[in-house]
MMTF fields as JSON, N, C-alpha, C and O atoms, coordinates in Angstrom:
{
  "mmtfVersion": "1.0.0",
  "mmtfProducer": "UNKNOWN",
  "numBonds": 247,
  "numAtoms": 248,
  "numGroups": 62,
  "numChains": 1,
  "numModels": 1,
  "chainsPerModel": [1],
  "groupsPerChain": [62],
  "chainIdList": ["A"],
  "bondAtomList": [4, 2, 8, 6, 12, 10, 16, 14, 20, 18, 24, 22, 28, 26, 32, 30, 36, 34, 40, 38, 44, 42, 48, 46, 52, 50, 56, 54, 60, 58, 64, 62, 68, 66, 72, 70, 76, 74, 80, 78, 84, 82, 88, 86, 92, 90, 96, 94, 100, 98, 104, 102, 108, 106, 112, 110, 116, 114, 120, 118, 124, 122, 128, 126, 132, 130, 136, 134, 140, 138, 144, 142, 148, 146, 152, 150, 156, 154, 160, 158, 164, 162, 168, 166, 172, 170, 176, 174, 180, 178, 184, 182, 188, 186, 192, 190, 196, 194, 200, 198, 204, 202, 208, 206, 212, 210, 216, 214, 220, 218, 224, 222, 228, 226, 232, 230, 236, 234, 240, 238, 244, 242],
  "bondOrderList": [1, 1, 1, 1, 1, 1, 1, 1, 1, 1, 1, 1, 1, 1, 1, 1, 1, 1, 1, 1, 1, 1, 1, 1, 1, 1, 1, 1, 1, 1, 1, 1, 1, 1, 1, 1, 1, 1, 1, 1, 1, 1, 1, 1, 1, 1, 1, 1, 1, 1, 1, 1, 1, 1, 1, 1, 1, 1, 1, 1, 1],
  "groupList": [{"groupName": "MET", "atomNameList": ["N", "CA", "C", "O"], "elementList": ["N", "C", "C", "O"], "formalChargeList": [0, 0, 0, 0], "bondAtomList": [1, 0, 2, 1, 3, 2], "bondOrderList": [1, 1, 2], "singleLetterCode": "M", "chemCompType": "L-PEPTIDE LINKING"}, {"groupName": "SER", "atomNameList": ["N", "CA", "C", "O"], "elementList": ["N", "C", "C", "O"], "formalChargeList": [0, 0, 0, 0], "bondAtomList": [1, 0, 2, 1, 3, 2], "bondOrderList": [1, 1, 2], "singleLetterCode": "S", "chemCompType": "L-PEPTIDE LINKING"}, {"groupName": "GLY", "atomNameList": ["N", "CA", "C", "O"], "elementList": ["N", "C", "C", "O"], "formalChargeList": [0, 0, 0, 0], "bondAtomList": [1, 0, 2, 1, 3, 2], "bondOrderList": [1, 1, 2], "singleLetterCode": "G", "chemCompType": "PEPTIDE LINKING"}, {"groupName": "ASP", "atomNameList": ["N", "CA", "C", "O"], "elementList": ["N", "C", "C", "O"], "formalChargeList": [0, 0, 0, 0], "bondAtomList": [1, 0, 2, 1, 3, 2], "bondOrderList": [1, 1, 2], "singleLetterCode": "D", "chemCompType": "L-PEPTIDE LINKING"}, {"groupName": "ARG", "atomNameList": ["N", "CA", "C", "O"], "elementList": ["N", "C", "C", "O"], "formalChargeList": [0, 0, 0, 0], "bondAtomList": [1, 0, 2, 1, 3, 2], "bondOrderList": [1, 1, 2], "singleLetterCode": "R", "chemCompType": "L-PEPTIDE LINKING"}, {"groupName": "ALA", "atomNameList": ["N", "CA", "C", "O"], "elementList": ["N", "C", "C", "O"], "formalChargeList": [0, 0, 0, 0], "bondAtomList": [1, 0, 2, 1, 3, 2], "bondOrderList": [1, 1, 2], "singleLetterCode": "A", "chemCompType": "L-PEPTIDE LINKING"}, {"groupName": "LEU", "atomNameList": ["N", "CA", "C", "O"], "elementList": ["N", "C", "C", "O"], "formalChargeList": [0, 0, 0, 0], "bondAtomList": [1, 0, 2, 1, 3, 2], "bondOrderList": [1, 1, 2], "singleLetterCode": "L", "chemCompType": "L-PEPTIDE LINKING"}, {"groupName": "PHE", "atomNameList": ["N", "CA", "C", "O"], "elementList": ["N", "C", "C", "O"], "formalChargeList": [0, 0, 0, 0], "bondAtomList": [1, 0, 2, 1, 3, 2], "bondOrderList": [1, 1, 2], "singleLetterCode": "F", "chemCompType": "L-PEPTIDE LINKING"}, {"groupName": "ILE", "atomNameList": ["N", "CA", "C", "O"], "elementList": ["N", "C", "C", "O"], "formalChargeList": [0, 0, 0, 0], "bondAtomList": [1, 0, 2, 1, 3, 2], "bondOrderList": [1, 1, 2], "singleLetterCode": "I", "chemCompType": "L-PEPTIDE LINKING"}, {"groupName": "TYR", "atomNameList": ["N", "CA", "C", "O"], "elementList": ["N", "C", "C", "O"], "formalChargeList": [0, 0, 0, 0], "bondAtomList": [1, 0, 2, 1, 3, 2], "bondOrderList": [1, 1, 2], "singleLetterCode": "Y", "chemCompType": "L-PEPTIDE LINKING"}, {"groupName": "VAL", "atomNameList": ["N", "CA", "C", "O"], "elementList": ["N", "C", "C", "O"], "formalChargeList": [0, 0, 0, 0], "bondAtomList": [1, 0, 2, 1, 3, 2], "bondOrderList": [1, 1, 2], "singleLetterCode": "V", "chemCompType": "L-PEPTIDE LINKING"}, {"groupName": "PRO", "atomNameList": ["N", "CA", "C", "O"], "elementList": ["N", "C", "C", "O"], "formalChargeList": [0, 0, 0, 0], "bondAtomList": [1, 0, 2, 1, 3, 2], "bondOrderList": [1, 1, 2], "singleLetterCode": "P", "chemCompType": "L-PEPTIDE LINKING"}, {"groupName": "TRP", "atomNameList": ["N", "CA", "C", "O"], "elementList": ["N", "C", "C", "O"], "formalChargeList": [0, 0, 0, 0], "bondAtomList": [1, 0, 2, 1, 3, 2], "bondOrderList": [1, 1, 2], "singleLetterCode": "W", "chemCompType": "L-PEPTIDE LINKING"}, {"groupName": "HIS", "atomNameList": ["N", "CA", "C", "O"], "elementList": ["N", "C", "C", "O"], "formalChargeList": [0, 0, 0, 0], "bondAtomList": [1, 0, 2, 1, 3, 2], "bondOrderList": [1, 1, 2], "singleLetterCode": "H", "chemCompType": "L-PEPTIDE LINKING"}, {"groupName": "LYS", "atomNameList": ["N", "CA", "C", "O"], "elementList": ["N", "C", "C", "O"], "formalChargeList": [0, 0, 0, 0], "bondAtomList": [1, 0, 2, 1, 3, 2], "bondOrderList": [1, 1, 2], "singleLetterCode": "K", "chemCompType": "L-PEPTIDE LINKING"}, {"groupName": "GLU", "atomNameList": ["N", "CA", "C", "O"], "elementList": ["N", "C", "C", "O"], "formalChargeList": [0, 0, 0, 0], "bondAtomList": [1, 0, 2, 1, 3, 2], "bondOrderList": [1, 1, 2], "singleLetterCode": "E", "chemCompType": "L-PEPTIDE LINKING"}, {"groupName": "ASN", "atomNameList": ["N", "CA", "C", "O"], "elementList": ["N", "C", "C", "O"], "formalChargeList": [0, 0, 0, 0], "bondAtomList": [1, 0, 2, 1, 3, 2], "bondOrderList": [1, 1, 2], "singleLetterCode": "N", "chemCompType": "L-PEPTIDE LINKING"}, {"groupName": "GLN", "atomNameList": ["N", "CA", "C", "O"], "elementList": ["N", "C", "C", "O"], "formalChargeList": [0, 0, 0, 0], "bondAtomList": [1, 0, 2, 1, 3, 2], "bondOrderList": [1, 1, 2], "singleLetterCode": "Q", "chemCompType": "L-PEPTIDE LINKING"}],
  "groupTypeList": [0, 1, 2, 3, 4, 1, 5, 5, 6, 7, 5, 4, 8, 5, 1, 9, 5, 5, 10, 0, 11, 2, 8, 6, 5, 4, 6, 12, 4, 7, 10, 8, 2, 11, 5, 10, 9, 4, 11, 5, 5, 13, 9, 0, 4, 2, 11, 2, 11, 14, 12, 4, 15, 14, 16, 15, 4, 11, 4, 11, 17, 1],
  "groupIdList": [1, 2, 3, 4, 5, 6, 7, 8, 9, 10, 11, 12, 13, 14, 15, 16, 17, 18, 19, 20, 21, 22, 23, 24, 25, 26, 27, 28, 29, 30, 31, 32, 33, 34, 35, 36, 37, 38, 39, 40, 41, 42, 43, 44, 45, 46, 47, 48, 49, 50, 51, 52, 53, 54, 55, 56, 57, 58, 59, 60, 61, 62],
  "secStructList": [7, 7, 2, 2, 2, 2, 2, 2, 2, 2, 2, 2, 2, 2, 2, 2, 2, 2, 2, 2, 2, 2, 2, 2, 2, 2, 2, 2, 2, 2, 2, 2, 7, 7, 1, 1, 7, 7, 2, 2, 2, 2, 7, 7, 7, 7, 7, 7, 2, 2, 2, 2, 2, 2, 2, 7, 7, 7, 7, 7, 7, 7],
  "xCoordList": [-33.988, -34.434, -35.834, -36.079, -36.726, -38.106, -38.224, -37.335, -39.319, -39.544, -39.619, -39.128, -40.239, -40.355, -38.99, -38.679, -38.185, -36.853, -35.95, -35.182, -36.036, -35.177, -35.628, -34.791, -36.925, -37.42, -36.949, -36.559, -36.987, -36.526, -35.026, -34.552, -34.293, -32.85, -32.536, -31.685, -33.211, -32.984, -33.412, -32.779, -34.468, -34.902, -33.84, -33.563, -33.254, -32.205, -30.972, -30.374, -30.582, -29.427, -29.686, -28.787, -30.9, -31.243, -31.187, -30.76, -31.61, -31.55, -30.105, -29.779, -29.224, -27.807, -27.205, -26.393, -27.597, -27.063, -27.486, -26.756, -28.639, -29.101, -28.348, -28.182, -27.899, -27.248, -25.732, -25.113, -25.139, -23.681, -22.98, -21.935, -23.463, -22.739, -22.575, -21.519, -23.608, -23.51, -22.507, -21.726, -22.524, -21.581, -20.155, -19.253, -19.95, -18.601, -18.116, -16.932, -18.998, -18.602, -18.17, -17.165, -18.922, -18.539, -17.229, -16.383, -17.054, -15.806, -14.64, -13.573, -14.823, -13.762, -13.38, -12.196, -14.399, -14.115, -13.372, -12.495, -13.706, -13.03, -11.581, -10.698, -11.322, -9.974, -9.086, -7.955, -9.564, -8.702, -8.829, -8.029, -9.798, -9.962, -10.791, -11.268, -10.959, -11.771, -11.07, -9.841, -11.85, -11.299, -10.796, -10.132, -11.099, -10.721, -9.366, -9.152, -8.461, -7.155, -7.277, -7.682, -6.928, -6.944, -5.519, -5.038, -4.838, -3.439, -3.258, -2.245, -4.216, -4.069, -3.997, -3.39, -4.601, -4.555, -3.176, -2.84, -2.377, -1.057, 0.073, 1.247, -0.274, 0.735, 1.327, 0.599, 2.644, 3.309, 4.33, 5.13, 4.289, 5.196, 6.488, 7.47, 6.521, 7.731, 7.635, 6.621, 8.684, 8.645, 8.651, 9.226, 8.01, 7.921, 8.977, 9.819, 8.93, 9.95, 9.962, 11.031, 8.798, 8.762, 9.479, 10.204, 9.278, 9.953, 11.458, 12.226, 11.885, 13.318, 13.932, 15.06, 13.201, 13.705, 13.979, 14.989, 13.094, 13.239, 14.262, 15.007, 14.315, 15.051, 16.37, 17.181, 16.616, 17.864, 18.993, 18.808, 20.143, 21.324, 21.88, 21.823, 22.411, 23.037, 24.274, 25.047, 24.44, 25.592, 26.791, 26.672, 27.937, 29.121, 29.523, 29.459, 29.934, 30.389, 31.791, 32.667, 32.02, 33.379, 34.038, 35.183],
  "yCoordList": [104.002, 103.964, 103.363, 102.336, 103.994, 103.497, 102.271, 101.981, 101.569, 100.349, 100.595, 99.786, 101.719, 102.019, 102.322, 101.878, 103.079, 103.437, 102.212, 102.067, 101.335, 100.144, 99.197, 98.558, 99.104, 98.262, 98.812, 98.052, 100.136, 100.754, 100.536, 100.282, 100.638, 100.421, 98.986, 98.765, 98.018, 96.623, 96.334, 95.528, 96.981, 96.804, 97.35, 96.741, 98.482, 99.067, 98.177, 97.968, 97.65, 96.756, 95.495, 95.008, 94.967, 93.769, 94.048, 93.186, 95.233, 95.543, 95.658, 95.227, 96.234, 96.299, 94.898, 94.595, 94.059, 92.694, 91.909, 91.02, 92.215, 91.517, 91.981, 91.207, 93.212, 93.795, 93.614, 93.488, 93.6, 93.598, 92.41, 92.632, 91.182, 90.094, 90.313, 90.02, 90.821, 91.102, 92.197, 92.09, 93.245, 94.348, 93.869, 94.203, 93.101, 92.605, 91.646, 91.656, 90.82, 89.896, 90.669, 90.33, 91.702, 92.516, 93.239, 93.309, 93.768, 94.451, 93.48, 93.824, 92.285, 91.273, 90.913, 90.811, 90.718, 90.41, 91.557, 91.321, 92.794, 93.952, 94.01, 94.337, 93.7, 93.797, 92.672, 92.931, 91.437, 90.326, 89.972, 89.183, 90.519, 90.216, 88.974, 88.352, 88.619, 87.44, 86.168, 86.116, 85.154, 83.896, 83.012, 82.006, 83.369, 82.548, 83.014, 84.209, 82.079, 82.411, 82.441, 81.458, 83.565, 83.705, 83.991, 85.111, 83.02, 83.22, 84.376, 85.073, 84.596, 85.669, 87.038, 87.961, 87.181, 88.452, 88.716, 89.861, 87.666, 87.809, 87.683, 87.777, 87.473, 87.255, 88.597, 89.521, 88.695, 89.935, 89.588, 88.666, 90.335, 90.049, 90.834, 90.467, 91.878, 92.677, 93.924, 94.152, 94.731, 95.992, 95.756, 94.786, 96.65, 96.546, 97.399, 98.008, 97.443, 98.165, 99.673, 100.282, 100.286, 101.731, 102.043, 103.033, 101.2, 101.406, 101.267, 102.053, 100.277, 100.076, 101.255, 101.648, 101.832, 103.015, 104.158, 104.851, 104.353, 105.465, 105.199, 106.104, 103.964, 103.708, 102.97, 103.022, 102.303, 101.573, 102.501, 103.405, 102.269, 103.034, 102.453, 101.243, 103.299, 102.757, 101.921, 102.301, 100.811, 99.954, 100.446, 100.787, 100.478, 100.943, 99.936, 98.722, 100.475, 99.631, 99.133, 99.923, 97.833, 97.347, 96.833, 96.386],
  "zCoordList": [-40.329, -41.696, -41.697, -41.063, -42.395, -42.406, -43.304, -44.105, -43.157, -43.927, -45.429, -46.216, -45.835, -47.26, -47.869, -48.975, -47.14, -47.661, -47.738, -48.689, -46.747, -46.786, -47.907, -48.545, -48.148, -49.245, -50.588, -51.474, -50.734, -51.982, -52.16, -53.267, -51.064, -51.131, -51.549, -52.41, -50.951, -51.304, -52.752, -53.434, -53.214, -54.609, -55.565, -56.598, -55.228, -56.072, -56.08, -57.135, -54.932, -54.859, -55.68, -56.364, -55.619, -56.386, -57.88, -58.649, -58.307, -59.741, -60.199, -61.305, -59.368, -59.714, -59.759, -60.633, -58.833, -58.792, -60.025, -60.464, -60.588, -61.784, -63.029, -63.972, -63.044, -64.222, -64.198, -65.254, -63.038, -62.923, -63.585, -64.198, -63.513, -64.176, -65.691, -66.25, -66.339, -67.775, -68.07, -69.015, -67.271, -67.461, -67.224, -67.992, -66.182, -65.89, -66.969, -67.308, -67.514, -68.584, -69.825, -70.45, -70.182, -71.342, -71.098, -71.99, -69.917, -69.585, -69.636, -70.145, -69.121, -69.125, -70.562, -70.883, -71.44, -72.844, -73.511, -74.342, -73.163, -73.748, -73.29, -74.082, -72.032, -71.489, -72.002, -72.413, -71.991, -72.396, -73.861, -74.363, -74.564, -75.973, -76.189, -75.24, -77.45, -77.743, -77.288, -77.224, -76.975, -76.482, -77.613, -77.36, -78.846, -79.99, -80.515, -80.718, -80.734, -81.3, -82.81, -83.43, -83.392, -84.837, -85.302, -85.128, -85.884, -86.274, -87.249, -87.189, -88.145, -89.117, -88.442, -88.987, -87.276, -86.568, -85.975, -85.67, -85.811, -85.203, -86.217, -85.857, -87.47, -88.493, -88.913, -89.276, -88.861, -89.286, -90.362, -90.205, -91.443, -92.546, -92.452, -93.097, -91.689, -91.601, -92.458, -93.118, -92.451, -93.191, -94.698, -95.191, -95.399, -96.852, -97.541, -96.881, -98.864, -99.62, -99.363, -99.369, -99.138, -98.855, -97.549, -97.455, -96.543, -95.262, -95.453, -94.899, -96.231, -96.463, -97.195, -96.897, -98.16, -98.875, -97.902, -98.025, -96.948, -96.019, -94.931, -94.553, -94.414, -93.169, -93.302, -92.378, -94.381, -94.482, -94.893, -95.709, -94.327, -94.707, -95.995, -96.211, -96.837, -98.056, -97.679, -96.8, -98.341, -98.065, -98.863, -100.04, -98.213, -98.946, -100.03, -99.835, -101.158, -102.246, -101.957, -101.605, -102.1, -101.819, -103.065, -103.018]
}
């Protein structure tokens, strides 16, 4: 490999090395989500009246 080609190769590797930490950090945040716990995002109230109308079986009258 000539000196010019090896210098260009090392320059390209250095540019990737400068960019990769930022890309990996963004990817990591996307995969694991935000680091802040927000209870409202996890709060579930359960099924509403429309769902019950469609999915509940009628109860037998006793």
